[in-house]
N, C-alpha and C positions, 0 to 999 in steps of 0.2 A: 336377410337378403331374399328377394323374391325368387321363387322357383318358376322357371319358364319352360314351356313346351311349345315346339313348333311342329305342326303336322305337315308332312311333305308328301308330294305325289311324284311318281316317276315319269320321266320322258325318255323312253329308250333306256340307254345304259346310265343315264344321269338323272338327278332329281331336277325338278323344275326350278328355273332360275330365281323365281320369287322367294324360294326358301333361303337361298344364299343372301338375297337382298335383306330379308328379315334378320337373319343371323348377324349380318354386317352392321346392323343398327343397334346392337345390344350393348355397345360401349363397354366391352369387357365383362359383362355379366355372363354367368354360365347359363347355357340354354341346352336343353335336351331336344332330341328330334324323334318323332314317331312316324313310322311308315307301316303300311300293311303289306306283309309278305317279305320276300328276300330283297336284299340290296346288292347290286354288283359292286365290285371293288372300286370302280371309278366313281360311283356315287358316294361310297364311304369316304374316299379321299377328298372329294369336293366338300362334304359336310364337315369333316375334321378341319380342313383348311380355313373354313369360315367360322370356326369356333364351337362346333357341336361337341358337347361333353359326352353324353350318353345317347346312343342311337338305338331305339327300341323297335325291333321288328315284330309286329303283332301277327300271331298265327292262331288260326281257329277254323272251325267249320264254316262253310259258306262265305269265306272271305276271298275266294279266288277272283271273283268279279265284284265290282263296286255295287253295294246296295246301301241305301241310307240307313236302314235299321241295323244291319250287321256292322257297318263301320262305326256308327254312333255308339252301339253297345260296346264294341271293342275299345274305342277311344275313351269312353267314360270309365271303363274298368281300369285303364292305365292311370287316368287322372285321379281317381279315388285312391288308388294304391300308393301313388307318390305325393299326393297333396299339392299339386301345382297351383300357383297363384294366377298365372296368365297362360292362355293357350292362343297361339297365333296360327294363321293359315293364309294362303294366298286367296284372293278373291276370284278364284277360278270357278268354272261351272260346278266342280265337286265341292270346293270350299264353301261356296254360297249355299249349297244344298246341305252339307254336312254340319258345319259349325253351329248354325242356328238351332238345329235339332239337339245337339249335345248341350248347348247353352240352356235350352228349355228343360232338358232332363236334369240339369244341375240347378235349375231355378236361379240362373245367374244372368248378369247383364252382358251386353255385347256392343262393340263398336264396329261398324261395317264400312268397307270401301275407303279406308284411310289411305292417304297418299303420302303421309309423313308421320313420324312419331318420335318421341324421346322416352327414355327409361331412366330419367334422373332419380337417383336414390332408389331405384327399383320400382318406381311408380309410373304407370303409363299415362302419357298425354299425347293426343294425336290431332291430326288435321284432316278434315273431311270436306270435300266440295259439296255445296248445296245449290239448288236452283240452277241446274244445268251448268255448274261450274262458275256461275257469276259471282259467288262469294265463297269464302272458306270459313269453316267453323272449327274452333278448338273443342275437342271432345275428350271427356274422361268417363270412366265407368265406375259407378258406385254400387253399393250393396255387397252381398256375400260373394266371396271368391270361390272358384276361379272366375276371372274375367276373360271374355273371349274377344278376339280382334281378327278381322280379315283385312288384308293389305292388297291394294290394287297392283297387279303385276306391272313391272317396268317403271313404277312411280318412284321408287327409292334409288334405283341404280345400284350397281355393285361397288362395294367399298374396296378400294385398292389396298389400303393398309389393314389387312386382316390379322386377327389374333387367333392362332390355331388352338383348337381344343383337343381333348384326348381322343375323341372319336371312338369311344368304347362301344362295341356292338353287343347287344344281348337279344335273345329271342324270348318273347313273352307270350305264353299261352293264355288266350282269352276265350270267354264264352259269349256267344252272340244270342243265346236264348232261343226261344221259338219265334222265328221270323214269319211275318204274314205273307211276304213275297220273297222269292229267290230268283236272282238273275241267272238265266240259263245260258244266254249268249248275247254278246255285244258285237254288232256288225259295224265295223269301221268304215268311214267314207273312203273313196278312192284316193283322195288327195293326201300327200305326205307333208304338206305345208303345216306350219304352226297355226294354231288357232289365232284369230285376230287379237284377242286380249293378251296373248303372250308374245306376239311377234315384235321383233326389234325394229323391223322396217316394213312399212305398209305402202302399197301403191293402190290408190282408190280411183274409181271412175264414176262419172255422173251420167246424166241423161244425154249429155253431148256425145257420148260414144255411139248413140243411135241404134245399136243392136247388140245382142249377146255375142254374135260372131266377132264384133270389133274389140271385145275384151281380150282377144288373143294378143293384141299389141301390148296390153298391160301385163299379161302372163309372161311374155318374152322379157320385158324389163324386170319383172319380179324374179324370174329364173336366174338372170345375171346377178342381181343384187342379193339373192337369197331371201327375198321378201315374200309377204303374203298379200294377196289381192283382196281389196275391199270394194265397197260400193256405197253410193248415197241412197237414200230412200227413194228418190225419184227414179234411179236406175233399177232398183228392185221392183218398184210398183209398175214400171214399164215392161218388166219381164226380161230385162237384160242380165240380171244377176239373181242369185238365190238369196233367201232371207238370212242365211247364216253368214253372208258376206256384208250385211248392212252395218254401217257405222253411223251412230247418231243417237239421239234421245230415245228413239223407239227401236234401236238396234243395239250394237255393242259399244261400250265405252273403252277406248284404247289409249295407251300412253307410250307409243314407240319412240325410239331415238330419232327416227326419220319418217315423216309422213308426206307422201307425194300425192297431191290432189289433182287429178286430171279431168278437166271439164266439169268441175263441181263449183257451183256459184257461191256456196258458203251460207246456206240458210242456217238460222240460229239452231235448228234442231240437229243439223249435221255438226256444227261447231261444238255443240254440247258434248258430242261423243269423242272429239279428237283434239280439243283445245289444249290439253295437257301434254301434247307431243313436244319433244325437245326441240326439233327443227321441222318447220313446215315449209314445203315447196308447193307453189300453186301454178298451174298451167291453165289459162283461160283466154278466150278471145275478147272478153269484155274487160277493159281496164278498170271499170268501176265495180266489178264483182266484189261482194263483201268478203270473199275468201282472202283477198289481197290485204285486207286490214289486219288479218291474223298471221299472214305468211311471213316467214323470215326471208324467203326468196320468191320472187314472182316472175313468171314468163308470160307475156302477152302474145298469144299466137295460137295457131291451129294445132291442137294436140296430135292430130294425125300426121303432122309433119315433125313436130318437136319430139314426141315420145320415141319414134324410131331413131332419130338422131342422137338423143340422150342414151338410148340403149347401146348404140354402136360405140359411143364415147366411154360408157361404163365398161364395155367389153375390153377396150384398149387399156383402161386403167387397172381393171381387176383381173 
């Protein structure tokens, strides 16, 4: 039976949801979890509920803040010690930075940005979008193990029928060696909203909002829904939104449960970044806008009238 490790990140008192998504797809296979530092009890309970067997908390010098070298050295030490066959992580900013480095250190193969996978017989087979999501490829990893896999957040969904694991916690002392760079301080942004790639609900605006000031009406809707605000490239290029809000081929690829596109025409570059959303709602004055061909629900009208009305209705319901 394959030995599986899932690298997890913390989001406040809980682990990031993508970790539970991955654990829920293991089909009864035992999987261990690795985190750097301590885990709150709430996070331990979440991991055990979704099937984590052993939870390794990695401790060592210069691991208080994320650094690619330090985390990679710590993770490789654990992999070598336990002989894992597969190592999974979310395709987050950290996951996309960390796992390729560890795969290189192990001289091993890797599958990135998978949106679905199976572990039949303990062997990985995944699905990965190509050409801006226009086609899907079946991917496998060959060569020496361990094999590494990153999974796109929100792509798998949470499995309701979970098989609880032992959730045994252990602290593992690791050495990071001599690091070329040490992170002294990480300055967080002012917003407490989830990153776009991890958000379950996204409200996005396009150039039709006409100014950065007008994005406030999207902020109001997002606050009611518990959503994160995104933007099209046209809105970013016009100076209405910052680049970290950009959804699309040259921005962030997202897969929320609900995506509300306000004043976005639906250029192919934008669709490439959000077409895997579970439900798409489009608001646009142009009934022939390409976004309506991908939307599950469409509203033809002025967003400056419709968005405030929707916000008020959401307030009544929620």
